[in-house]
N, C-alpha and C positions, 0 to 999 in steps of 0.2 A: 602746229596742228590746228586743223579747222575747228571752229566752234561747233559745227555739226557733229563731228566725231565725239567731242566732249559731251554733247547732249545725249548721244547714244550710249556712251560708256558709263555715265554716272548712274542712270536707273538700272542699267544692265548689271553693274557691279553690286548694287544693293539687292536686287532680286536674286542674283546667282549666289551671293553670300548667304542669304537666308536659306536657299535650297541646300547649299553645301553644309551649313551648320546643322540642319536637320538630318542630313544624311550621315554625319559623323558623330552626332550627339550620343549614339549608342556606344559600343565598346571602343576604347582607344586603339586596341590592336585589331587590324583588319583581318587577322587570321583567326580570331576567336581564341577560346581556351581549349587547347587540345593536349593530347598526350600521345607519346610514342612508346610502344613496347618492343623490346629487342629479343628475338628468339633465334637461337642457333641450334640446329638439330644435326645429330650425327649417330652413327651406329655405336651402341654400347655393348656389342657382343651379339651372339645368336639370340634372336627373338627379343632384343632390347633396343629401344630408341632412346638415346640420351638427349635431353633438352636443357639448354642453359638459357634461363630467362632473366632479363633485366626489366624490372617494372618500377615505375615512379613510386618512391617510398611513401610519401604522404597519401597518395591515392590508394595504395595498397592498404594502408592502415585504416582509412575512413571507409573504404569499400568492404574490406573483410569484417570490420567491426559492425558496420551497418547490416551486412548479410547475416551475421551470427548474433546480432543484438548484444555485442560484447563491449559494454561501456568502458571496462577496464583497459581493453586494448586501445580504444580510442584515446583515453586520457594519457596512458603511458606513451603511446606512439606519438601523439601530437606534442607532448612535453619534450620528448627526445628530439623531435624535428625542430621545435622552436629553439632548443638549446644548441642545435647543430652538433650534437654529440653522436658520432658514428657508433661508438660502443653501446651507448644507451639505446640507439635505434635497433641494433641487432638484438639486444637483450629483450626489448619490447616484443619483437617478432618471435623470438625463441620462447618467451613465456606464454605466448598464445599461438603456438605452432599449429595446433589442431585447427583452429579457425582460419589461420592464414592458409594452411595446406588445403583445407576444404574449398576455400574461395578460388584459389589458383587452379586446383585440379578440376573443379567444376566448370571452369571457363577457358581452360586451354587443354584441349583434348586431342589425342592421337588415336587413330584406328587403323587396323590392318584388315584382315578378313572379318574381324569383330573389334569391339572396343578394347583398347589397351588399358592396363591397370597402372595408374601412376603411383610412384613412391618418391616423396620429396626428401632429399638428403638432409641430415641433421644440421650440417653447417650452412649458415646463411652469412653472406658477406655484403658489404656496402661498396658501391662504386658511384661515379658521377657521370652525368651527361649534360654538357653545357652548364655546369655549375649546379645542377639539380641532383639531389641525392636519389640514388636508385638502389633497390634491393636486388641482389644477385642470388638466384635460386637455381639449384641443380635438381632436375627431375628425371627419373628413369621410368620409362613406360614398358611394361612387360606385354608383348604383343603376340597374338597367335600367328602362325605362318601365313604369309600372304604372297600371292603371285602378281598382284596388281598394285604394288607399292603401298604407300601409307597416306592416309588423309589426315590433314591437320585442320582443326577448327579453333579459332580464337574469338572469344567474346568478352575479353577483359575490359573493364571500365566502360560499359555500354552507356549510351546517351540517357537511357531511362533511369540510371542511378542518380542523375542530376548533378554530378560533380564536374564533369567535363563533357565536351562534345567532340565527336569525330576522332575516336581513338584509332590509331593505325598500328598494326603489328608488322615490323620489318623482319621478315623471316629469311634466314640464310640456312642452307642445308647441304649436307654431303651424305646422301642416304639412297639406298636402293640403286646403286650404280649411277646416280644422278647427283649433280651439284648445281647450285644456283641461288637465286634470291627472288623474293616476291613480296607483295604487300597485301595484307589482309585488313579489311575494315568492315563496318556494319553492313554495307551493301554486298560485299564479297568476303564473307567470313571464313571460307574454307579453301583449301588447296590440296591437290594430290600430287605426289611425286611422280605419278604416271602421266601427268600432263605434258604436252609437247612444248618445245621451246617457244613456238609461236604463241601458245596460250599463256605461257609465263610472261613473255615480253608484252603481251597485250595489257596485262595488269599494270605495268609501269607506264605504258602509253596512256591508258585511261587515267591513271593517277596524275600524270603531268597535265593532261587536258583539264581535269577537274580542279587541280590546284590553281591554274590561272583563272578559270571561270569563277571560282569562289574567293580568290584573292583580289578584293576590290582595289587595293593599292596598286598592284601590278597592272590591272586593267586601266586605271586612271592614268598611269604613266604612259601606257601605249596610246590612249586617247589623246594625251598631250602631244605625243609625237605626231599623231595623225593630223590634229588640228593646226599644228604649227608648220606643216609641210606645204610647200607651194605647188609642187607638181609630183606626179607619181614617182619620178626618179628619186626625188629627195626623200619621200617616205620609205621607199624601198632601201635606200642606202642607210637611213637612220635605223630602220627596223633590223636590217642585216647586221649593222654595227652593234646594236643592243644584243642581238642573238649571240654573236661571236664573243662579246665581252662576258655576258652572264654564263655562257657555256663553259668558259675557261675556269672561272672561279667556282662555279657550281660543282664541276667534276673534281677540282682540286680540294674543295672543302669537304665534299661527300666522301672522298677517299682518304681524308685525314692529312693531306699534305699541307694545307693552310687552315687557319682558324681565326675567327674574329668574334668578339662577344656580341650577343644580340643587343646589348645596351648601346652599342655604336651602330650596328647594322640597321636596326629598325628605324631609329630617328633619321638616319641618312637616306633611307629609302623614301621616307615621308618628305624630307627636304627636296629630294630629286623630283618628286611629283610637282611640288610647288614651283621649283625653278623652271622646269620645262614648260609648265603651263603659263607662268608669268612671262616667259620669253616672248610668246605670241602677243600678249597684252602690251608689253613694252614696245614692240614694233608697231603695233596698231596705234598706240598713244603718241609715239614720236613722229610717225610718218603720216598719220591720218588715213592711211590705207595700207593694205597688205599686198605687196607686189607679188603677182602670180607668175610673172614672166621671167624665166631663166634662160631664154634663148640667147641672150648676149653673154652669158657666163662661159668662160673658157677654162681649159685645164682638164685634169683627170675627172672623168664622169660629169664634166660640165657643171660643176657646182661652184658658186661664188664663195668669197671669203666668209660671209656670214653662214653659208651652208656648211662649210668645213669646220668652222668653229662650233657649230651646233653638233656636228658629228662627233667632235672630240669630247664635248661635254656628255653626250649620250653614252660614249664608250666608257668614260669614267664611272658614270652612274650605273651602267650595265654590270660592271665588275661588282658593285655593291649588291645589286639585285640578285646576282648569282649566289652570293653568300646567303641571302634571304631564302632563295629556293632550297638550298641545301639544308638550312636550318629547319624549314617547314617539313622537308621529307624525313629528317631525323636520322640520316645515315652518316656514320662516321667510322667507316671500316677500312682496314688495310687495302691497299691497291690489289685488284685482281681483274683479269680480263672479263670474267663473268659479271662482276659488279660494274665495270666500265660500260659494258654493253647494255646492261639494265639502265644505267644512268643516261646513256645516249638515247635510249628509247623513251625514257621519261621526258627528256628534253625535246624530243620530236613531238610528243604530245602537247607540250607548251607551245611549240612553234605552230602546230596545226591550228590552235585557237587564235594565236596572234594573226596568222594569215587570214583566217576567217573574219576577224574584226576589221582588218584593213580592207578586205574585199567588200564588206558591207558598208562601212562608215565613210571611207575616203571618196568613193564615187558620188555619194550623196552630197558631201560637202563641195566637191568640185562642181557638180551640177548647179547647186544653189549659188555658188560664187560667180559662175559664168552667166546663168540665166537670170538670177535675181540677186545682184550684188549686195544690196542692202540687207536682204533676208539672210544671205550667206554670212555676212559680217556679224549680224546679230546672233545667228546660230553658233558660229565659231567662237565669238566672244563669250557667249553664255557658257559654253562648254569649258572654255579656258578659265573663266572665273571660278566655276564650280571646282575644277581640278586644282587650281591654285589655292583656294581657301581650304579645301579638304586636306591638301598636303600640309599647309601651315598648321591647321588644327591638330592633325595627327603628330606633326613634329613636336609641338608643344606638349601634347599629352604623353608622348613616348619619352621625352626628355624628363618630364616630371614623374613618370611612372604611374600616370592616372589610368585606371582600368575603365 
């Protein structure tokens, strides 16, 4: 390797490392602290909408206690949570049933022609989602007759409570001769069973696009793919491979066919970012330059051995990223065609953002590399170092469980 390249890479690495450390010095988890509410709606008989709600137990305790200024609920609920005693958790909720009911009924509402009257069943059960205790509540809403379906509004665990950010309610329903699923959040808190399929699926498309845009770890992985690609053909093959891989595990995980603990998935995602970013730096370090010419490559899709090895690595990491997408969405439901279609639309939203990033970033890098080779090398190297260092920092933080 030439001494010139060494002189370029050394200050580049120092500067980019500082940038990356500043960027990830905030939370260890690139997804932030979020919560998912599960709501299943069905007909409970004439004029009755039956809702089965699963809400994160510790959040329900602190939110309901805070809303009612019920310090006894907070102490009993948190003690039961710390003890991991399901019976004690149920007992804490039962002992303060009025405050719990008031909180839930005021933030998960159903309306027909007018507001429906909620009644929460006496029995409260405990369940788990990804190892986290959830309270299972049964609520019957007495509704006036309605010819235009029912509207559902969810504002459980809002950002302004200060306990979590970006709570999403995964809503499944079989009501008013319609069935399907949708997602409610702070920006889109309501849903009507009278909405068209196109409107319902738009919610999943939007959710997929927003998830990739707000998931900095997935964006950095995609940028690592882009910066390490030598020609458009290579970035297209790598991105398509990543898409196929994460689509498979995403759908299988979201429909409950496969499962993997976040303690394994999240560190592996971080490690994948570091590996793919470092791949480009390794080539730059060894060769002293990055070969952009694939015209002499032969075989399928005219990729050389290094190109296909990179595709294989991207495929393996894509499988892990798919598990991360499913975990962030929070769906773990039995297989159904309606759910499958919603998941595919969610995935299309992810791909739309991926394509947009490729269209914006890759042509700029190609132009720099061809017109201003040294500037292009600096820009590509800087981005690769930032990606690599960020991935390594996240990997260590997630292994250690540092928030």
